[in-house]
Biopython code that builds the backbone (N, CA, C, O; Angstrom):
import numpy as np
from Bio.PDB.StructureBuilder import StructureBuilder

atoms = [
    (1, "MET", "N", (140.922, 218.657, 75.136)),
    (1, "MET", "CA", (141.764, 217.518, 74.855)),
    (1, "MET", "C", (141.401, 216.983, 73.468)),
    (1, "MET", "O", (140.221, 216.815, 73.159)),
    (2, "PRO", "N", (142.412, 216.714, 72.628)),
    (2, "PRO", "CA", (142.104, 216.187, 71.302)),
    (2, "PRO", "C", (141.319, 214.879, 71.396)),
    (2, "PRO", "O", (141.635, 214.006, 72.204)),
    (3, "GLU", "N", (140.312, 214.763, 70.573)),
    (3, "GLU", "CA", (139.482, 213.564, 70.524)),
    (3, "GLU", "C", (140.046, 212.609, 69.474)),
    (3, "GLU", "O", (140.885, 213.017, 68.671)),
    (4, "PRO", "N", (139.603, 211.336, 69.458)),
    (4, "PRO", "CA", (140.162, 210.356, 68.519)),
    (4, "PRO", "C", (140.227, 210.803, 67.053)),
    (4, "PRO", "O", (141.214, 210.481, 66.391)),
    (5, "PRO", "N", (139.236, 211.528, 66.501)),
    (5, "PRO", "CA", (139.403, 211.957, 65.100)),
    (5, "PRO", "C", (140.603, 212.884, 64.903)),
    (5, "PRO", "O", (141.302, 212.783, 63.895)),
    (6, "GLU", "N", (140.848, 213.784, 65.856)),
    (6, "GLU", "CA", (142.006, 214.671, 65.755)),
    (6, "GLU", "C", (143.309, 213.891, 65.912)),
    (6, "GLU", "O", (144.305, 214.191, 65.253)),
    (7, "VAL", "N", (143.293, 212.892, 66.787)),
    (7, "VAL", "CA", (144.484, 212.059, 66.976)),
    (7, "VAL", "C", (144.760, 211.268, 65.695)),
    (7, "VAL", "O", (145.916, 211.125, 65.298)),
    (8, "GLN", "N", (143.718, 210.758, 65.049)),
    (8, "GLN", "CA", (143.883, 210.041, 63.785)),
    (8, "GLN", "C", (144.438, 210.965, 62.703)),
    (8, "GLN", "O", (145.311, 210.566, 61.933)),
    (9, "THR", "N", (143.938, 212.186, 62.645)),
    (9, "THR", "CA", (144.444, 213.171, 61.689)),
    (9, "THR", "C", (145.924, 213.433, 61.940)),
    (9, "THR", "O", (146.705, 213.549, 60.995)),
    (10, "CYS", "N", (146.310, 213.525, 63.199)),
    (10, "CYS", "CA", (147.713, 213.723, 63.563)),
    (10, "CYS", "C", (148.560, 212.534, 63.101)),
    (10, "CYS", "O", (149.654, 212.723, 62.570)),
    (11, "ALA", "N", (148.064, 211.322, 63.300)),
    (11, "ALA", "CA", (148.791, 210.120, 62.872)),
    (11, "ALA", "C", (148.993, 210.129, 61.364)),
    (11, "ALA", "O", (150.079, 209.818, 60.876)),
    (12, "GLU", "N", (147.961, 210.480, 60.639)),
    (12, "GLU", "CA", (148.066, 210.510, 59.172)),
    (12, "GLU", "C", (149.062, 211.568, 58.712)),
    (12, "GLU", "O", (149.818, 211.337, 57.769)),
    (13, "ALA", "N", (149.069, 212.720, 59.366)),
    (13, "ALA", "CA", (150.015, 213.773, 59.007)),
    (13, "ALA", "C", (151.445, 213.342, 59.319)),
    (13, "ALA", "O", (152.336, 213.529, 58.490)),
    (14, "LEU", "N", (151.682, 212.768, 60.503)),
    (14, "LEU", "CA", (153.026, 212.303, 60.841)),
    (14, "LEU", "C", (153.511, 211.257, 59.844)),
    (14, "LEU", "O", (154.668, 211.283, 59.424)),
    (15, "HIS", "N", (152.636, 210.347, 59.472)),
    (15, "HIS", "CA", (153.000, 209.320, 58.501)),
    (15, "HIS", "C", (153.381, 209.956, 57.163)),
    (15, "HIS", "O", (154.403, 209.607, 56.571)),
    (16, "ARG", "N", (152.570, 210.873, 56.702)),
    (16, "ARG", "CA", (152.807, 211.549, 55.430)),
    (16, "ARG", "C", (154.127, 212.331, 55.453)),
    (16, "ARG", "O", (154.890, 212.287, 54.488)),
    (17, "TRP", "N", (154.393, 213.039, 56.544)),
    (17, "TRP", "CA", (155.590, 213.872, 56.645)),
    (17, "TRP", "C", (156.864, 213.053, 56.772)),
    (17, "TRP", "O", (157.924, 213.499, 56.331)),
    (18, "THR", "N", (156.788, 211.867, 57.364)),
    (18, "THR", "CA", (158.001, 211.107, 57.666)),
    (18, "THR", "C", (158.228, 209.909, 56.745)),
    (18, "THR", "O", (159.275, 209.268, 56.824)),
    (19, "LEU", "N", (157.283, 209.599, 55.885)),
    (19, "LEU", "CA", (157.404, 208.440, 55.008)),
    (19, "LEU", "C", (158.664, 208.541, 54.144)),
    (19, "LEU", "O", (158.850, 209.516, 53.415)),
    (20, "GLY", "N", (159.507, 207.548, 54.233)),
    (20, "GLY", "CA", (160.736, 207.503, 53.446)),
    (20, "GLY", "C", (161.833, 208.430, 53.938)),
    (20, "GLY", "O", (162.842, 208.606, 53.254)),
    (21, "ARG", "N", (161.658, 209.020, 55.098)),
    (21, "ARG", "CA", (162.633, 209.959, 55.654)),
    (21, "ARG", "C", (163.426, 209.306, 56.779)),
    (21, "ARG", "O", (163.055, 208.252, 57.296)),
    (22, "ARG", "N", (164.514, 209.949, 57.141)),
    (22, "ARG", "CA", (165.346, 209.522, 58.253)),
    (22, "ARG", "C", (165.515, 210.715, 59.190)),
    (22, "ARG", "O", (165.621, 211.855, 58.738)),
    (23, "VAL", "N", (165.539, 210.450, 60.484)),
    (23, "VAL", "CA", (165.708, 211.511, 61.480)),
    (23, "VAL", "C", (167.194, 211.808, 61.621)),
    (23, "VAL", "O", (167.984, 210.922, 61.945)),
    (24, "LEU", "N", (167.571, 213.062, 61.375)),
    (24, "LEU", "CA", (168.965, 213.476, 61.536)),
    (24, "LEU", "C", (169.261, 213.880, 62.974)),
    (24, "LEU", "O", (170.354, 213.631, 63.483)),
    (25, "ALA", "N", (168.291, 214.502, 63.624)),
    (25, "ALA", "CA", (168.496, 214.958, 65.000)),
    (25, "ALA", "C", (167.168, 215.020, 65.736)),
    (25, "ALA", "O", (166.108, 215.225, 65.143)),
    (26, "CYS", "N", (167.259, 214.839, 67.032)),
    (26, "CYS", "CA", (166.095, 214.948, 67.911)),
    (26, "CYS", "C", (166.458, 215.943, 69.005)),
    (26, "CYS", "O", (167.371, 215.706, 69.796)),
    (27, "ASP", "N", (165.734, 217.060, 69.043)),
    (27, "ASP", "CA", (165.976, 218.100, 70.031)),
    (27, "ASP", "C", (164.850, 218.053, 71.057)),
    (27, "ASP", "O", (163.694, 218.326, 70.734)),
    (28, "VAL", "N", (165.189, 217.710, 72.279)),
    (28, "VAL", "CA", (164.202, 217.672, 73.358)),
    (28, "VAL", "C", (164.279, 219.003, 74.098)),
    (28, "VAL", "O", (165.174, 219.224, 74.913)),
    (29, "VAL", "N", (163.335, 219.878, 73.803)),
    (29, "VAL", "CA", (163.306, 221.221, 74.377)),
    (29, "VAL", "C", (162.882, 221.157, 75.844)),
    (29, "VAL", "O", (163.432, 221.866, 76.687)),
    (30, "ASP", "N", (161.915, 220.316, 76.138)),
    (30, "ASP", "CA", (161.373, 220.199, 77.497)),
    (30, "ASP", "C", (161.452, 218.741, 77.940)),
    (30, "ASP", "O", (160.575, 217.952, 77.587)),
    (31, "PRO", "N", (162.486, 218.358, 78.711)),
    (31, "PRO", "CA", (162.637, 216.962, 79.139)),
    (31, "PRO", "C", (161.455, 216.434, 79.949)),
    (31, "PRO", "O", (161.271, 215.220, 80.044)),
    (32, "ARG", "N", (160.651, 217.321, 80.532)),
    (32, "ARG", "CA", (159.477, 216.859, 81.294)),
    (32, "ARG", "C", (158.443, 216.206, 80.389)),
    (32, "ARG", "O", (157.560, 215.491, 80.865)),
    (33, "SER", "N", (158.548, 216.448, 79.088)),
    (33, "SER", "CA", (157.568, 215.878, 78.163)),
    (33, "SER", "C", (157.922, 214.458, 77.735)),
    (33, "SER", "O", (157.141, 213.811, 77.037)),
    (34, "VAL", "N", (159.080, 213.971, 78.141)),
    (34, "VAL", "CA", (159.520, 212.629, 77.747)),
    (34, "VAL", "C", (159.632, 211.771, 79.003)),
    (34, "VAL", "O", (160.323, 212.130, 79.956)),
    (35, "ARG", "N", (158.949, 210.645, 78.991)),
    (35, "ARG", "CA", (158.944, 209.749, 80.152)),
    (35, "ARG", "C", (159.388, 208.356, 79.746)),
    (35, "ARG", "O", (159.099, 207.901, 78.640)),
    (36, "ALA", "N", (160.080, 207.694, 80.630)),
    (36, "ALA", "CA", (160.578, 206.352, 80.348)),
    (36, "ALA", "C", (159.500, 205.287, 80.539)),
    (36, "ALA", "O", (159.656, 204.156, 80.076)),
    (37, "SER", "N", (158.420, 205.638, 81.211)),
    (37, "SER", "CA", (157.329, 204.693, 81.426)),
    (37, "SER", "C", (156.015, 205.406, 81.147)),
    (37, "SER", "O", (155.969, 206.630, 81.021)),
    (38, "ARG", "N", (154.969, 204.635, 81.056)),
    (38, "ARG", "CA", (153.654, 205.206, 80.765)),
    (38, "ARG", "C", (153.154, 206.004, 81.967)),
    (38, "ARG", "O", (152.764, 205.441, 82.990)),
    (39, "SER", "N", (153.173, 207.316, 81.820)),
    (39, "SER", "CA", (152.765, 208.202, 82.900)),
    (39, "SER", "C", (152.304, 209.520, 82.302)),
    (39, "SER", "O", (152.834, 209.959, 81.281)),
    (40, "ASP", "N", (151.338, 210.144, 82.918)),
    (40, "ASP", "CA", (150.876, 211.459, 82.485)),
    (40, "ASP", "C", (151.410, 212.565, 83.378)),
    (40, "ASP", "O", (151.039, 213.726, 83.210)),
    (41, "ARG", "N", (152.270, 212.225, 84.316)),
    (41, "ARG", "CA", (152.765, 213.211, 85.280)),
    (41, "ARG", "C", (154.038, 213.880, 84.769)),
    (41, "ARG", "O", (155.030, 213.196, 84.518)),
    (42, "PRO", "N", (154.029, 215.199, 84.610)),
    (42, "PRO", "CA", (155.235, 215.904, 84.162)),
    (42, "PRO", "C", (156.446, 215.633, 85.041)),
    (42, "PRO", "O", (157.578, 215.645, 84.558)),
    (43, "SER", "N", (156.220, 215.388, 86.327)),
    (43, "SER", "CA", (157.339, 215.127, 87.227)),
    (43, "SER", "C", (158.048, 213.820, 86.911)),
    (43, "SER", "O", (159.152, 213.588, 87.403)),
    (44, "HIS", "N", (157.436, 212.958, 86.097)),
    (44, "HIS", "CA", (158.070, 211.698, 85.715)),
    (44, "HIS", "C", (158.969, 211.840, 84.492)),
    (44, "HIS", "O", (159.677, 210.901, 84.127)),
    (45, "GLY", "N", (158.944, 213.007, 83.861)),
    (45, "GLY", "CA", (159.840, 213.269, 82.742)),
    (45, "GLY", "C", (161.268, 213.371, 83.245)),
    (45, "GLY", "O", (161.505, 213.752, 84.391)),
    (46, "SER", "N", (162.222, 213.028, 82.379)),
    (46, "SER", "CA", (163.607, 213.060, 82.845)),
    (46, "SER", "C", (164.579, 213.261, 81.692)),
    (46, "SER", "O", (164.269, 212.991, 80.532)),
    (47, "VAL", "N", (165.750, 213.737, 82.044)),
    (47, "VAL", "CA", (166.823, 213.905, 81.071)),
    (47, "VAL", "C", (167.250, 212.539, 80.543)),
    (47, "VAL", "O", (167.567, 212.409, 79.360)),
    (48, "GLN", "N", (167.263, 211.518, 81.400)),
    (48, "GLN", "CA", (167.638, 210.172, 80.952)),
    (48, "GLN", "C", (166.652, 209.646, 79.916)),
    (48, "GLN", "O", (167.057, 209.018, 78.937)),
    (49, "ALA", "N", (165.366, 209.896, 80.124)),
    (49, "ALA", "CA", (164.360, 209.462, 79.146)),
    (49, "ALA", "C", (164.542, 210.226, 77.842)),
    (49, "ALA", "O", (164.366, 209.656, 76.765)),
    (50, "ALA", "N", (164.889, 211.498, 77.921)),
    (50, "ALA", "CA", (165.142, 212.293, 76.713)),
    (50, "ALA", "C", (166.348, 211.733, 75.957)),
    (50, "ALA", "O", (166.328, 211.665, 74.728)),
    (51, "ASP", "N", (167.390, 211.335, 76.675)),
    (51, "ASP", "CA", (168.559, 210.718, 76.032)),
    (51, "ASP", "C", (168.185, 209.400, 75.359)),
    (51, "ASP", "O", (168.669, 209.096, 74.268)),
    (52, "THR", "N", (167.328, 208.624, 76.007)),
    (52, "THR", "CA", (166.859, 207.363, 75.429)),
    (52, "THR", "C", (166.078, 207.632, 74.141)),
    (52, "THR", "O", (166.240, 206.923, 73.148)),
    (53, "LEU", "N", (165.232, 208.659, 74.168)),
    (53, "LEU", "CA", (164.472, 209.023, 72.972)),
    (53, "LEU", "C", (165.414, 209.382, 71.829)),
    (53, "LEU", "O", (165.230, 208.915, 70.705)),
    (54, "ARG", "N", (166.415, 210.203, 72.105)),
    (54, "ARG", "CA", (167.380, 210.581, 71.058)),
    (54, "ARG", "C", (168.054, 209.342, 70.467)),
    (54, "ARG", "O", (168.216, 209.242, 69.251)),
    (55, "GLY", "N", (168.441, 208.412, 71.317)),
    (55, "GLY", "CA", (169.072, 207.185, 70.842)),
    (55, "GLY", "C", (168.136, 206.308, 70.031)),
    (55, "GLY", "O", (168.573, 205.605, 69.119)),
    (56, "LEU", "N", (166.860, 206.344, 70.357)),
    (56, "LEU", "CA", (165.862, 205.537, 69.661)),
    (56, "LEU", "C", (165.599, 206.042, 68.250)),
    (56, "LEU", "O", (165.446, 205.242, 67.327)),
    (57, "VAL", "N", (165.544, 207.369, 68.068)),
    (57, "VAL", "CA", (165.113, 207.920, 66.780)),
    (57, "VAL", "C", (166.249, 208.446, 65.902)),
    (57, "VAL", "O", (166.106, 208.477, 64.680)),
    (58, "SER", "N", (167.363, 208.855, 66.487)),
    (58, "SER", "CA", (168.441, 209.466, 65.701)),
    (58, "SER", "C", (169.009, 208.486, 64.681)),
    (58, "SER", "O", (169.394, 207.364, 65.010)),
    (59, "GLY", "N", (169.050, 208.946, 63.435)),
    (59, "GLY", "CA", (169.577, 208.127, 62.346)),
    (59, "GLY", "C", (168.615, 207.075, 61.833)),
    (59, "GLY", "O", (168.972, 206.292, 60.952)),
    (60, "GLN", "N", (167.410, 207.041, 62.361)),
    (60, "GLN", "CA", (166.444, 205.990, 62.024)),
    (60, "GLN", "C", (165.327, 206.514, 61.126)),
    (60, "GLN", "O", (165.033, 207.709, 61.090)),
    (61, "ALA", "N", (164.723, 205.586, 60.411)),
    (61, "ALA", "CA", (163.530, 205.882, 59.611)),
    (61, "ALA", "C", (162.316, 205.446, 60.419)),
    (61, "ALA", "O", (162.234, 204.291, 60.837)),
    (62, "PRO", "N", (161.370, 206.362, 60.645)),
    (62, "PRO", "CA", (160.190, 206.000, 61.424)),
    (62, "PRO", "C", (159.349, 204.943, 60.721)),
    (62, "PRO", "O", (159.339, 204.840, 59.495)),
    (63, "GLY", "N", (158.649, 204.166, 61.530)),
    (63, "GLY", "CA", (157.785, 203.133, 60.991)),
    (63, "GLY", "C", (156.319, 203.504, 61.096)),
    (63, "GLY", "O", (155.943, 204.674, 61.030)),
    (64, "ALA", "N", (155.515, 202.489, 61.260)),
    (64, "ALA", "CA", (154.051, 202.644, 61.261)),
    (64, "ALA", "C", (153.559, 203.377, 62.502)),
    (64, "ALA", "O", (154.175, 203.334, 63.567)),
    (65, "LEU", "N", (152.432, 204.049, 62.326)),
    (65, "LEU", "CA", (151.720, 204.707, 63.425)),
    (65, "LEU", "C", (150.367, 204.041, 63.588)),
    (65, "LEU", "O", (149.670, 203.774, 62.610)),
    (66, "GLU", "N", (150.001, 203.774, 64.843)),
    (66, "GLU", "CA", (148.696, 203.189, 65.136)),
    (66, "GLU", "C", (148.032, 204.023, 66.215)),
    (66, "GLU", "O", (148.669, 204.418, 67.191)),
    (67, "ARG", "N", (146.753, 204.285, 66.030)),
    (67, "ARG", "CA", (146.006, 205.016, 67.051)),
    (67, "ARG", "C", (145.363, 204.028, 68.007)),
    (67, "ARG", "O", (144.732, 203.057, 67.592)),
    (68, "HIS", "N", (145.536, 204.295, 69.300)),
    (68, "HIS", "CA", (144.894, 203.521, 70.350)),
    (68, "HIS", "C", (144.167, 204.524, 71.237)),
    (68, "HIS", "O", (144.755, 205.085, 72.162)),
    (69, "GLY", "N", (142.888, 204.745, 70.952)),
    (69, "GLY", "CA", (142.136, 205.748, 71.691)),
    (69, "GLY", "C", (142.714, 207.123, 71.424)),
    (69, "GLY", "O", (142.757, 207.576, 70.280)),
    (70, "LYS", "N", (143.160, 207.787, 72.479)),
    (70, "LYS", "CA", (143.716, 209.131, 72.339)),
    (70, "LYS", "C", (145.241, 209.125, 72.321)),
    (70, "LYS", "O", (145.869, 210.174, 72.464)),
    (71, "ARG", "N", (145.826, 207.967, 72.149)),
    (71, "ARG", "CA", (147.277, 207.831, 72.092)),
    (71, "ARG", "C", (147.697, 207.294, 70.731)),
    (71, "ARG", "O", (146.912, 206.665, 70.022)),
    (72, "LEU", "N", (148.950, 207.556, 70.386)),
    (72, "LEU", "CA", (149.521, 207.024, 69.156)),
    (72, "LEU", "C", (150.691, 206.125, 69.513)),
    (72, "LEU", "O", (151.520, 206.481, 70.351)),
    (73, "LEU", "N", (150.761, 204.970, 68.886)),
    (73, "LEU", "CA", (151.912, 204.087, 69.008)),
    (73, "LEU", "C", (152.716, 204.249, 67.730)),
    (73, "LEU", "O", (152.229, 203.956, 66.638)),
    (74, "TRP", "N", (153.949, 204.716, 67.872)),
    (74, "TRP", "CA", (154.808, 204.977, 66.713)),
    (74, "TRP", "C", (155.966, 204.000, 66.771)),
    (74, "TRP", "O", (156.802, 204.066, 67.672)),
    (75, "ARG", "N", (156.012, 203.104, 65.816)),
    (75, "ARG", "CA", (157.052, 202.064, 65.780)),
    (75, "ARG", "C", (158.318, 202.592, 65.103)),
    (75, "ARG", "O", (158.255, 203.317, 64.110)),
    (76, "TRP", "N", (159.465, 202.210, 65.664)),
    (76, "TRP", "CA", (160.784, 202.572, 65.150)),
    (76, "TRP", "C", (161.632, 201.307, 65.118)),
    (76, "TRP", "O", (161.305, 200.343, 65.811)),
    (77, "PRO", "N", (162.712, 201.275, 64.335)),
    (77, "PRO", "CA", (163.545, 200.066, 64.286)),
    (77, "PRO", "C", (164.091, 199.631, 65.648)),
    (77, "PRO", "O", (164.288, 198.438, 65.879)),
    (78, "ARG", "N", (164.334, 200.573, 66.538)),
    (78, "ARG", "CA", (164.932, 200.252, 67.841)),
    (78, "ARG", "C", (163.906, 200.157, 68.972)),
    (78, "ARG", "O", (164.281, 199.908, 70.118)),
    (79, "GLY", "N", (162.632, 200.349, 68.674)),
    (79, "GLY", "CA", (161.604, 200.307, 69.710)),
    (79, "GLY", "C", (160.363, 201.063, 69.283)),
    (79, "GLY", "O", (160.154, 201.303, 68.093)),
    (80, "SER", "N", (159.547, 201.434, 70.237)),
    (80, "SER", "CA", (158.299, 202.149, 69.943)),
    (80, "SER", "C", (158.131, 203.333, 70.887)),
    (80, "SER", "O", (158.657, 203.350, 72.000)),
    (81, "LEU", "N", (157.386, 204.313, 70.411)),
    (81, "LEU", "CA", (157.044, 205.480, 71.228)),
    (81, "LEU", "C", (155.544, 205.497, 71.431)),
    (81, "LEU", "O", (154.784, 205.199, 70.510)),
    (82, "LEU", "N", (155.120, 205.840, 72.620)),
    (82, "LEU", "CA", (153.710, 206.045, 72.908)),
    (82, "LEU", "C", (153.522, 207.552, 73.047)),
    (82, "LEU", "O", (154.073, 208.170, 73.958)),
    (83, "LEU", "N", (152.747, 208.138, 72.145)),
    (83, "LEU", "CA", (152.554, 209.589, 72.111)),
    (83, "LEU", "C", (151.186, 209.952, 72.664)),
    (83, "LEU", "O", (150.188, 209.292, 72.376)),
    (84, "HIS", "N", (151.158, 210.997, 73.452)),
    (84, "HIS", "CA", (149.901, 211.543, 73.949)),
    (84, "HIS", "C", (149.941, 213.040, 73.693)),
    (84, "HIS", "O", (150.926, 213.700, 74.025)),
    (85, "LEU", "N", (148.895, 213.575, 73.113)),
    (85, "LEU", "CA", (148.881, 214.985, 72.735)),
    (85, "LEU", "C", (148.549, 215.922, 73.889)),
    (85, "LEU", "O", (148.610, 217.140, 73.723)),
    (86, "GLY", "N", (148.204, 215.392, 75.038)),
    (86, "GLY", "CA", (147.898, 216.249, 76.177)),
    (86, "GLY", "C", (146.600, 217.012, 75.973)),
    (86, "GLY", "O", (145.711, 216.554, 75.255)),
    (87, "MET", "N", (146.490, 218.158, 76.596)),
    (87, "MET", "CA", (145.255, 218.928, 76.529)),
    (87, "MET", "C", (145.103, 219.680, 75.207)),
    (87, "MET", "O", (144.003, 219.743, 74.658)),
    (88, "THR", "N", (146.178, 220.244, 74.696)),
    (88, "THR", "CA", (146.079, 221.051, 73.480)),
    (88, "THR", "C", (147.180, 220.716, 72.489)),
    (88, "THR", "O", (147.420, 221.481, 71.555)),
    (89, "GLY", "N", (147.853, 219.589, 72.673)),
    (89, "GLY", "CA", (149.014, 219.272, 71.861)),
    (89, "GLY", "C", (148.699, 218.901, 70.424)),
    (89, "GLY", "O", (147.580, 218.522, 70.079)),
    (90, "LYS", "N", (149.723, 219.025, 69.607)),
    (90, "LYS", "CA", (149.627, 218.627, 68.209)),
    (90, "LYS", "C", (151.050, 218.539, 67.669)),
    (90, "LYS", "O", (151.987, 219.063, 68.271)),
    (91, "TRP", "N", (151.199, 217.882, 66.546)),
    (91, "TRP", "CA", (152.463, 217.837, 65.824)),
    (91, "TRP", "C", (152.343, 218.793, 64.655)),
    (91, "TRP", "O", (151.318, 218.827, 63.973)),
    (92, "THR", "N", (153.387, 219.566, 64.424)),
    (92, "THR", "CA", (153.399, 220.488, 63.292)),
    (92, "THR", "C", (154.629, 220.225, 62.446)),
    (92, "THR", "O", (155.621, 219.672, 62.919)),
    (93, "ARG", "N", (154.551, 220.622, 61.212)),
    (93, "ARG", "CA", (155.672, 220.419, 60.296)),
    (93, "ARG", "C", (156.752, 221.484, 60.464)),
    (93, "ARG", "O", (157.914, 221.249, 60.132)),
    (94, "HIS", "N", (156.379, 222.634, 60.971)),
    (94, "HIS", "CA", (157.323, 223.737, 61.129)),
    (94, "HIS", "C", (157.507, 224.054, 62.610)),
    (94, "HIS", "O", (156.597, 223.865, 63.417)),
    (95, "ALA", "N", (158.696, 224.537, 62.951)),
    (95, "ALA", "CA", (159.013, 224.851, 64.342)),
    (95, "ALA", "C", (158.079, 225.925, 64.893)),
    (95, "ALA", "O", (157.723, 226.879, 64.201)),
    (96, "THR", "N", (157.700, 225.748, 66.134)),
    (96, "THR", "CA", (156.893, 226.742, 66.836)),
    (96, "THR", "C", (157.575, 227.038, 68.168)),
    (96, "THR", "O", (158.364, 226.226, 68.651)),
    (97, "PRO", "N", (157.284, 228.175, 68.760)),
    (97, "PRO", "CA", (157.897, 228.479, 70.058)),
    (97, "PRO", "C", (157.380, 227.588, 71.190)),
    (97, "PRO", "O", (157.943, 227.592, 72.285)),
    (98, "PHE", "N", (156.318, 226.828, 70.936)),
    (98, "PHE", "CA", (155.734, 225.981, 71.968)),
    (98, "PHE", "C", (156.173, 224.523, 71.863)),
    (98, "PHE", "O", (155.687, 223.684, 72.621)),
    (99, "ALA", "N", (157.069, 224.208, 70.952)),
    (99, "ALA", "CA", (157.502, 222.828, 70.728)),
    (99, "ALA", "C", (158.170, 222.260, 71.977)),
    (99, "ALA", "O", (158.918, 222.952, 72.669)),
    (100, "ARG", "N", (157.892, 221.006, 72.248)),
    (100, "ARG", "CA", (158.529, 220.298, 73.354)),
    (100, "ARG", "C", (159.628, 219.374, 72.832)),
    (100, "ARG", "O", (160.661, 219.184, 73.473)),
    (101, "VAL", "N", (159.376, 218.804, 71.648)),
    (101, "VAL", "CA", (160.338, 217.911, 70.990)),
    (101, "VAL", "C", (160.347, 218.267, 69.514)),
    (101, "VAL", "O", (159.295, 218.492, 68.917)),
    (102, "ARG", "N", (161.539, 218.317, 68.926)),
    (102, "ARG", "CA", (161.657, 218.599, 67.494)),
    (102, "ARG", "C", (162.452, 217.477, 66.838)),
    (102, "ARG", "O", (163.500, 217.064, 67.335)),
    (103, "LEU", "N", (161.938, 217.000, 65.723)),
    (103, "LEU", "CA", (162.651, 216.001, 64.923)),
    (103, "LEU", "C", (163.110, 216.682, 63.645)),
    (103, "LEU", "O", (162.293, 217.245, 62.916)),
    (104, "ARG", "N", (164.407, 216.638, 63.365)),
    (104, "ARG", "CA", (164.908, 217.196, 62.099)),
    (104, "ARG", "C", (165.110, 216.028, 61.146)),
    (104, "ARG", "O", (165.868, 215.099, 61.425)),
    (105, "LEU", "N", (164.407, 216.097, 60.002)),
    (105, "LEU", "CA", (164.436, 215.020, 59.026)),
    (105, "LEU", "C", (165.439, 215.325, 57.917)),
    (105, "LEU", "O", (165.900, 216.456, 57.769)),
    (106, "ASP", "N", (165.763, 214.300, 57.149)),
    (106, "ASP", "CA", (166.764, 214.453, 56.098)),
    (106, "ASP", "C", (166.278, 215.284, 54.918)),
    (106, "ASP", "O", (167.058, 215.563, 54.008)),
    (107, "ASP", "N", (165.017, 215.684, 54.911)),
    (107, "ASP", "CA", (164.521, 216.565, 53.839)),
    (107, "ASP", "C", (164.406, 218.010, 54.306)),
    (107, "ASP", "O", (163.815, 218.845, 53.621)),
    (108, "GLY", "N", (164.968, 218.298, 55.467)),
    (108, "GLY", "CA", (164.940, 219.662, 56.000)),
    (108, "GLY", "C", (163.774, 219.888, 56.903)),
    (108, "GLY", "O", (163.608, 220.987, 57.433)),
]
sb = StructureBuilder()
sb.init_structure("model")
sb.init_model(0)
sb.init_chain("A")
sb.init_seg("    ")
for serial, (resi, resn, name, xyz) in enumerate(atoms, 1):
    if name == "N":
        sb.init_residue(resn, " ", resi, " ")
    sb.init_atom(name, np.array(xyz, "f"), 0.0, 1.0, " ", f" {name:<3s}", serial, name[0])
structure = sb.get_structure()
């Protein structure tokens, strides 16, 4: 499981990659990874929560990221996201076959 230094590194990378950008599209590959409430159970993921996520980020410029232990709080104009990297999770700048959620930014 990523430890706080790795989570902080992830926050800094997300901030760097998204600063001054706008999200053109949000592709939720695995709806089980998106939950409407704070839960670590995959069974709590839902298509409705994925739709809410798309509505929250689409067309928006991301805001500040704050690390809270092993979680990240990512502020957006329409609300906030609580991110957890899970056991081996990470955010990458390029698409991977293991992606659960993809954000397409206005810079490609």
